[in-house]
C-alpha positions as CSV (number, residue, x, y, z in Angstrom):
1,X,0.0,0.0,0.0
2,X,1.2,3.5,-0.9
3,X,-1.0,6.4,0.1
4,X,0.3,10.0,-0.1
5,X,-1.4,13.2,0.8
6,X,-0.4,16.3,-1.2
7,X,-1.3,19.6,0.5
8,X,-0.6,23.3,0.1
9,X,1.8,24.7,2.7
10,X,1.0,28.4,2.4
11,X,-2.2,30.3,1.4
12,X,-3.0,28.2,-1.6
13,X,-1.8,28.7,-5.3
14,X,1.4,26.9,-4.5
15,X,1.5,24.9,-7.7
16,X,-0.3,21.8,-6.4
17,X,-1.8,21.1,-9.8
18,X,1.6,20.7,-11.5
19,X,2.9,18.5,-8.7
20,X,-0.2,16.3,-8.7
21,X,0.0,16.0,-12.4
22,X,3.7,15.0,-12.1
23,X,3.0,12.4,-9.5
24,X,-0.2,11.1,-11.1
25,X,1.8,9.5,-13.9
26,X,2.7,6.7,-11.5
27,X,-0.4,6.8,-9.3
28,X,-3.3,4.4,-9.8
29,X,-5.8,6.7,-8.2
30,X,-6.0,10.4,-7.5
31,X,-8.5,11.6,-4.9
32,X,-9.7,15.2,-4.4
33,X,-10.9,15.5,-0.8
34,X,-12.2,19.0,-0.1
35,X,-13.1,22.4,-1.4
36,X,-15.1,22.9,-4.6
37,X,-14.9,24.9,-7.8
38,X,-13.2,27.7,-5.8
39,X,-10.0,25.7,-6.4
40,X,-7.9,26.3,-9.5
41,X,-5.1,24.1,-10.8
42,X,-3.3,24.9,-14.0
43,X,-1.3,22.2,-15.7
44,X,0.8,22.6,-18.8
45,X,1.4,19.6,-21.1
46,X,3.5,20.1,-24.2
47,X,1.7,23.1,-25.9
48,X,-1.6,22.6,-24.1
49,X,-2.8,24.3,-20.9
50,X,-5.5,22.7,-18.7
51,X,-7.4,24.6,-16.0
52,X,-9.0,22.3,-13.5
53,X,-11.4,23.3,-10.7
54,X,-13.3,20.2,-9.5
55,X,-11.7,17.3,-11.4
56,X,-8.4,15.9,-10.0
57,X,-5.3,16.7,-12.1
58,X,-4.7,13.0,-12.7
59,X,-7.5,13.1,-15.3
60,X,-4.8,13.9,-17.9
61,X,-3.5,10.3,-17.6
62,X,-5.8,7.8,-19.3
63,X,-5.0,4.9,-16.9
64,X,-5.4,6.9,-13.6
65,X,-8.7,6.7,-11.8
66,X,-9.8,10.1,-10.5
67,X,-12.1,10.5,-7.6
68,X,-14.1,13.5,-6.3
69,X,-14.5,12.6,-2.6
70,X,-17.4,13.2,-0.2
71,X,-15.6,16.3,1.3
72,X,-15.9,18.2,-2.0
73,X,-18.9,20.4,-2.6
74,X,-20.0,19.8,-6.2
75,X,-21.6,22.4,-8.5
76,X,-22.9,20.0,-11.1
77,X,-23.2,22.6,-13.8
78,X,-19.6,23.6,-13.3
79,X,-18.5,20.0,-13.3
80,X,-20.4,19.2,-16.5
81,X,-18.7,22.3,-18.1
82,X,-15.3,21.1,-17.0
83,X,-16.0,17.6,-18.3
84,X,-17.0,18.9,-21.7
85,X,-14.0,21.3,-21.9
86,X,-11.6,18.4,-21.2
87,X,-13.3,16.2,-23.7
88,X,-13.1,18.9,-26.3
89,X,-9.3,19.0,-25.6
90,X,-9.1,15.2,-26.3
91,X,-9.1,14.0,-22.7
92,X,-10.9,10.8,-21.9
93,X,-12.9,11.2,-18.7
94,X,-14.2,7.6,-18.3
95,X,-12.1,7.0,-15.2
96,X,-13.7,9.8,-13.2
97,X,-15.9,8.9,-10.2
98,X,-17.9,11.3,-8.0
99,X,-19.0,10.5,-4.4
100,X,-22.7,10.1,-4.0
101,X,-22.2,11.7,-0.6
102,X,-20.8,15.0,-2.0
103,X,-22.8,18.1,-1.0
104,X,-24.5,20.0,-3.8
105,X,-23.7,23.6,-4.6
106,X,-27.0,25.1,-5.7
107,X,-27.6,28.4,-7.5
108,X,-29.0,30.0,-4.4
109,X,-25.7,29.2,-2.6
110,X,-23.8,31.2,-5.2
111,X,-26.1,34.1,-5.1
112,X,-26.1,34.3,-1.3
113,X,-22.3,34.0,-1.3
114,X,-22.0,37.0,-3.6
115,X,-24.4,39.1,-1.6
116,X,-22.9,38.2,1.8
117,X,-19.3,38.9,0.6
118,X,-20.3,42.5,-0.3
119,X,-21.0,43.0,3.4
120,X,-18.2,41.0,5.0
121,X,-15.4,41.7,2.5
122,X,-13.8,38.3,3.2
123,X,-12.8,38.0,-0.4
124,X,-14.5,34.7,-1.4
125,X,-14.5,33.4,-4.9
126,X,-18.3,33.7,-4.9
127,X,-18.7,30.1,-6.1
128,X,-21.2,29.3,-3.3
129,X,-18.7,27.2,-1.3
130,X,-19.2,28.7,2.2
131,X,-23.0,28.7,2.1
132,X,-23.0,25.1,0.9
133,X,-20.7,24.0,3.7
134,X,-22.9,26.0,6.1
135,X,-26.0,24.1,4.9
136,X,-24.1,20.9,5.3
137,X,-23.3,21.6,9.0
138,X,-26.9,22.9,9.5
139,X,-28.2,19.7,8.0
140,X,-30.3,21.6,5.5
141,X,-28.2,20.9,2.5
142,X,-28.4,18.2,-0.2
143,X,-26.1,15.5,-1.4
144,X,-25.9,14.0,-4.9
145,X,-27.5,10.9,-3.6
146,X,-30.7,12.8,-2.7
147,X,-31.3,13.4,-6.4
148,X,-31.1,9.6,-6.9
149,X,-33.6,8.8,-4.2
150,X,-37.4,8.9,-4.7
151,X,-38.9,12.2,-5.8
152,X,-41.4,12.0,-2.9
153,X,-38.4,12.3,-0.5
154,X,-36.4,14.9,-2.2
155,X,-38.8,17.4,-3.8
156,X,-40.6,18.6,-0.6
157,X,-37.3,19.3,1.1
158,X,-35.9,21.2,-1.9
159,X,-39.1,23.3,-2.2
160,X,-38.9,24.2,1.5
161,X,-35.2,25.2,1.1
162,X,-35.9,27.3,-2.0
163,X,-38.6,29.2,-0.1
164,X,-36.3,29.8,2.9
165,X,-33.4,31.0,0.7
166,X,-35.7,33.2,-1.3
167,X,-36.7,34.9,1.9
168,X,-33.1,35.7,2.6
169,X,-32.4,36.9,-1.0
170,X,-35.6,38.9,-1.4
171,X,-36.3,40.3,2.1
172,X,-32.7,41.0,3.3
173,X,-31.0,41.9,0.0
174,X,-33.9,43.0,-2.1
175,X,-32.9,40.8,-5.1
176,X,-34.9,38.2,-7.1
177,X,-35.1,34.7,-5.8
178,X,-35.4,31.3,-7.6
179,X,-38.2,29.4,-9.1
180,X,-38.4,26.0,-7.5
181,X,-39.7,24.1,-10.6
182,X,-37.0,25.5,-12.8
183,X,-34.4,24.6,-10.3
184,X,-35.7,21.1,-9.9
185,X,-35.7,20.5,-13.6
186,X,-32.2,21.8,-14.0
187,X,-30.9,19.6,-11.2
188,X,-32.6,16.5,-12.6
189,X,-31.1,17.1,-16.0
190,X,-27.6,17.6,-14.5
191,X,-27.6,14.5,-12.3
192,X,-28.7,12.3,-15.3
193,X,-25.7,13.7,-17.2
194,X,-23.4,12.8,-14.3
195,X,-25.1,9.5,-13.3
196,X,-22.4,7.2,-15.0
197,X,-19.7,8.8,-12.8
198,X,-21.5,8.6,-9.4
199,X,-20.3,5.9,-7.0
200,X,-19.5,5.0,-3.4
201,X,-16.0,6.5,-3.6
202,X,-15.0,5.6,0.0
203,X,-15.4,2.0,-0.9
204,X,-13.5,2.4,-4.2
205,X,-10.6,4.0,-2.3
206,X,-10.6,1.3,0.4
207,X,-10.5,-1.4,-2.2
208,X,-7.7,0.3,-4.1
209,X,-5.6,0.6,-0.9
210,X,-6.3,-3.1,0.0
211,X,-5.1,-4.1,-3.4
212,X,-1.8,-2.3,-2.9
213,X,-2.5,0.4,-5.4
214,X,-0.8,3.8,-5.3
215,X,-3.2,6.4,-4.2
216,X,-2.6,10.2,-4.2
217,X,-4.9,12.4,-2.1
218,X,-5.0,15.9,-3.6
219,X,-6.0,18.9,-1.4
220,X,-7.2,22.3,-2.6
221,X,-6.3,25.7,-1.2
222,X,-3.6,25.7,1.5
223,X,-2.8,25.2,5.2
224,X,-3.3,28.9,6.1
225,X,-6.8,28.8,4.6
226,X,-8.0,26.0,6.9
227,X,-11.2,26.8,8.6
228,X,-9.8,25.9,12.0
229,X,-6.1,26.5,11.7
230,X,-5.9,29.3,9.1
231,X,-5.9,33.1,9.4
232,X,-9.6,33.1,10.4
233,X,-11.9,34.7,9.3
234,X,-10.0,35.1,6.0
235,X,-10.1,31.4,5.3
236,X,-11.9,28.8,3.2
237,X,-14.8,26.7,4.6
238,X,-13.2,23.3,4.7
239,X,-10.0,21.5,5.9
240,X,-7.2,21.7,3.3
241,X,-4.7,20.3,5.9
242,X,-3.6,16.6,5.7
243,X,-6.1,15.6,8.4
244,X,-8.9,16.6,6.1
245,X,-8.0,13.9,3.6
246,X,-9.3,11.2,5.9
247,X,-12.6,12.8,6.5
248,X,-13.1,14.1,3.0
249,X,-12.2,10.8,1.3
250,X,-13.6,8.4,3.8
251,X,-10.4,6.6,4.8
252,X,-8.7,6.0,8.2
253,X,-5.5,7.8,9.2
254,X,-3.5,4.6,9.4
255,X,-3.9,4.4,5.7
256,X,-1.6,7.4,5.0
257,X,2.1,6.8,4.4
258,X,3.5,10.2,3.5
259,X,2.5,13.9,3.5
260,X,4.0,16.2,0.9
261,X,3.7,19.9,1.4
262,X,3.8,22.1,-1.8
263,X,5.5,25.5,-1.2
264,X,6.4,28.3,-3.6
265,X,9.9,29.6,-3.4
266,X,8.3,32.8,-2.3
267,X,4.8,33.5,-0.8
268,X,1.5,34.7,-2.3
269,X,-2.1,35.1,-1.2
270,X,-5.3,36.1,-2.8
271,X,-8.0,38.2,-1.2
272,X,-8.0,39.9,2.2
273,X,-6.1,39.1,5.4
274,X,-2.7,39.6,7.1
275,X,0.4,38.8,5.1
276,X,3.7,39.7,7.0
277,X,6.1,39.4,4.1
278,X,4.0,41.1,1.5
279,X,6.0,43.5,-0.7
280,X,4.7,46.8,-2.1
281,X,7.8,47.6,-4.1
282,X,9.7,46.7,-7.3
283,X,10.6,43.3,-5.9
284,X,6.9,42.5,-5.3
285,X,6.1,43.7,-8.8
286,X,8.8,41.5,-10.2
287,X,7.5,38.4,-8.3
288,X,4.0,39.1,-9.6
289,X,5.2,39.6,-13.2
290,X,7.7,36.7,-13.4
291,X,5.4,34.3,-11.5
292,X,2.3,35.4,-13.6
293,X,0.5,35.6,-10.3
294,X,-3.2,35.7,-11.2
295,X,-5.8,33.4,-9.7
296,X,-6.8,30.5,-11.9
297,X,-10.4,30.7,-10.6
298,X,-10.9,34.4,-10.0
299,X,-8.3,36.0,-12.2
300,X,-7.4,38.3,-9.3
301,X,-3.9,39.6,-9.0
302,X,-2.1,37.7,-6.2
303,X,-0.3,39.6,-3.4
304,X,3.4,38.6,-3.4
305,X,6.2,38.6,-0.8
306,X,9.4,36.8,0.3
307,X,9.3,33.2,1.5
308,X,8.0,32.9,5.0
309,X,9.7,30.1,7.0
310,X,7.5,30.7,10.0
311,X,4.5,29.7,7.9
312,X,6.3,26.6,6.6
313,X,7.3,25.5,10.1
314,X,3.6,25.9,11.0
315,X,2.6,23.8,8.0
316,X,5.2,21.1,9.0
317,X,3.6,20.9,12.4
318,X,0.0,20.9,11.4
319,X,0.3,18.4,8.6
320,X,3.1,16.1,9.8
321,X,5.0,16.9,6.6
322,X,7.4,14.2,5.5
323,X,8.5,15.9,2.3
324,X,8.4,19.3,0.6
325,X,7.9,20.1,-3.1
326,X,9.3,23.5,-3.9
327,X,7.7,25.2,-6.9
328,X,8.5,28.3,-9.0
329,X,12.2,28.5,-8.0
330,X,12.9,29.9,-11.4
331,X,10.8,33.0,-10.6
332,X,13.7,34.1,-8.4
333,X,16.2,33.9,-11.3
334,X,16.7,37.6,-11.9
335,X,17.0,38.7,-8.3
336,X,20.5,39.9,-7.1
337,X,19.3,39.4,-3.5
338,X,16.7,37.1,-2.1
339,X,15.2,37.0,1.4
340,X,13.7,34.4,3.7
341,X,11.6,35.4,6.8
342,X,12.9,33.5,9.8
343,X,10.8,35.0,12.5
344,X,8.5,37.9,13.4
345,X,8.9,40.9,15.6
346,X,5.8,41.9,17.6
347,X,6.0,44.9,19.9
348,X,9.7,44.4,20.3
349,X,9.5,40.7,21.0
350,X,10.9,38.0,18.6
351,X,8.3,35.4,17.7
352,X,9.5,32.2,16.1
353,X,6.1,30.4,15.9
354,X,3.0,31.3,13.9
355,X,0.7,33.3,16.2
356,X,-2.9,32.1,16.9
357,X,-4.3,35.7,17.0
358,X,-5.0,37.4,13.7
359,X,-4.6,40.7,15.6
360,X,-1.1,39.8,16.6
361,X,-0.3,38.6,13.1
362,X,-1.4,41.9,11.7
363,X,1.1,43.6,14.0
364,X,4.0,41.4,13.1
365,X,7.1,42.6,11.2
366,X,9.2,40.0,9.3
367,X,12.8,39.3,10.4
368,X,14.8,38.4,7.3
369,X,17.8,36.4,6.3
370,X,19.4,37.9,3.2
371,X,21.0,35.6,0.6
372,X,22.7,36.3,-2.7
373,X,20.7,35.5,-5.8
374,X,21.9,33.4,-8.7
375,X,20.9,35.6,-11.6
376,X,20.8,32.9,-14.2
377,X,18.2,30.8,-16.0
378,X,17.6,27.5,-14.2
379,X,14.6,26.3,-16.2
380,X,16.7,23.8,-18.1
381,X,18.1,22.1,-14.9
382,X,17.1,18.5,-14.6
383,X,19.3,17.5,-11.6
384,X,20.0,19.2,-8.3
385,X,23.7,19.5,-9.1
386,X,22.9,21.6,-12.2
387,X,21.4,24.4,-10.1
388,X,23.7,27.3,-9.4
389,X,25.5,27.3,-6.0
390,X,23.4,30.2,-4.7
391,X,20.2,28.4,-5.7
392,X,21.3,25.3,-3.8
393,X,22.3,27.5,-0.8
394,X,18.7,29.0,-0.9
395,X,17.2,25.5,-0.8
396,X,19.6,24.4,2.0
397,X,18.5,27.3,4.2
398,X,14.9,26.3,3.7
399,X,15.8,22.8,4.8
400,X,17.6,24.1,7.8
401,X,14.6,26.2,8.8
402,X,12.0,23.5,8.3
403,X,13.8,20.2,8.9
404,X,11.9,18.6,6.0
405,X,13.6,17.2,2.9
406,X,12.9,18.6,-0.5
407,X,11.8,15.7,-2.6
408,X,10.7,17.7,-5.7
409,X,11.9,21.0,-7.0
410,X,10.0,22.7,-9.9
411,X,12.0,25.0,-12.1
412,X,9.3,25.8,-14.6
413,X,5.6,25.1,-15.3
414,X,6.0,22.0,-17.5
415,X,6.1,18.4,-16.3
416,X,9.6,18.0,-17.6
417,X,10.8,21.0,-15.5
418,X,10.9,19.1,-12.3
419,X,14.0,17.9,-10.4
420,X,13.4,14.7,-8.5
421,X,15.5,14.2,-5.4
422,X,13.7,11.0,-4.3
423,X,11.1,8.9,-6.0
424,X,7.6,9.2,-4.4
425,X,5.9,6.2,-6.0
C-alpha cells in the first residue's frame, strides 16, 4: 500500500496542480478530498494548458482513476462544463468517479455567497462554497444521492429550502429569488448527465488501498486557509490540511504513508487578510510579473512577498509533513538578493512560531535572512547539481529552517521541468 497526501503549505496557489499532475503518472488513483470549484489548478502539457477546478489533475492520464470525494462540494453545472471542456481537448474522462455523498452547490448558494461577501469583504471566490458547507453543517443541504432517491423524499425538502433561501435573498438583500420548478428540472437534468460517474467512492478508495494500489490524495487551497487553523476569518470553509484527507475521502488515518507539502519559493495570497512578508515595491512587482500571479479561478492579482519560513514550520507541524515540493524556484532567477523570513517581531519581541491571534499577526514585522541571488536561468536544470550554487544554498536554508527534505523542485511550469531528489511512487 502506498498512500500519499499532497497539501498546500501556504495560502494556496502553490502549484499543487503541477505536482499532482507530475505524481499522477505513476499513481493508480488520485483523490480530491475538499473544497469545490473555488480551487484552481493549472497544468501545462506540451503546448496545451489545462485549467481544472473540480476534477483531479490525474484526469490527464488515461489509466489513472480520478475520484471526487465526499468532502468536495459539487456544482454539477460547473462539473459538466469542465468535463465537456476536457473532452473537447481530447481528454478521456471515463475514469472519473464522484462521491454520491458529496454536497451540492445550488444556484442560491452562489447568489447568497455573492451578496454576503459584499457585506463582509472576506474576499471569497463567490462560487457558493461557504453557504454550501454551512448548509451541510446545519443539516439543511443536499447530497448528490438525494437526487437519486425517490422524488417524494427529495422534492418537498428542496421546495422548502428554496422558499427559505428566497426569503433571505428577497427580504434582506432585495434581489430576485429562484423558481423551485425551474431549479428542480435543472438539477434532474444535471444528475442524469453525471449518473455514470457517481459511486460509493469511499469503498473504491478502500479497495484500491487493500489491493496495494498507489493512491494520491489531492488537497485544494492551502494550510493557512484551513477553517480551524488558518488566518480566520480570512479562510476557506473546509480543511485543506492533511487531516482533512481522511474525512473528505472516507479513509482511516492509518492508511496514510507520507504527506507532501507544496510550497512556492516565495509567498503569495489572494484576497483579504494579514500577510507579514507582502511586498509593495519593485521586488513585489517582479515576483508578480515573473510568476504570472493571477488566480486560476478568479483572475485576481495575487499579493506577493518573500518566502516565510514561520509559515512553513507551522505547516510542517499541522500536517506532519514528510516531504516538501518547492515550486517556481525559477521565478527568483533575476534577483540579485533574495530574502527568507525566519521570525517575526511583535511589539519588540521576537516570535518564532506562527501566532494564533490574527490581531497579533497583523502587527508582526518579518525578520529576514538575506542571501545572494543566482541571476541565471535555471529552467533547463534536470538535476539538483545543475542548479547554481546560490540556488542550492537557498534550498539548503529552507531545509535548515523547516527540517523537511525537498523531494521535488520545480524550475518551470511543464512536467519536464521538475527535479526529482527522491522517488515518491
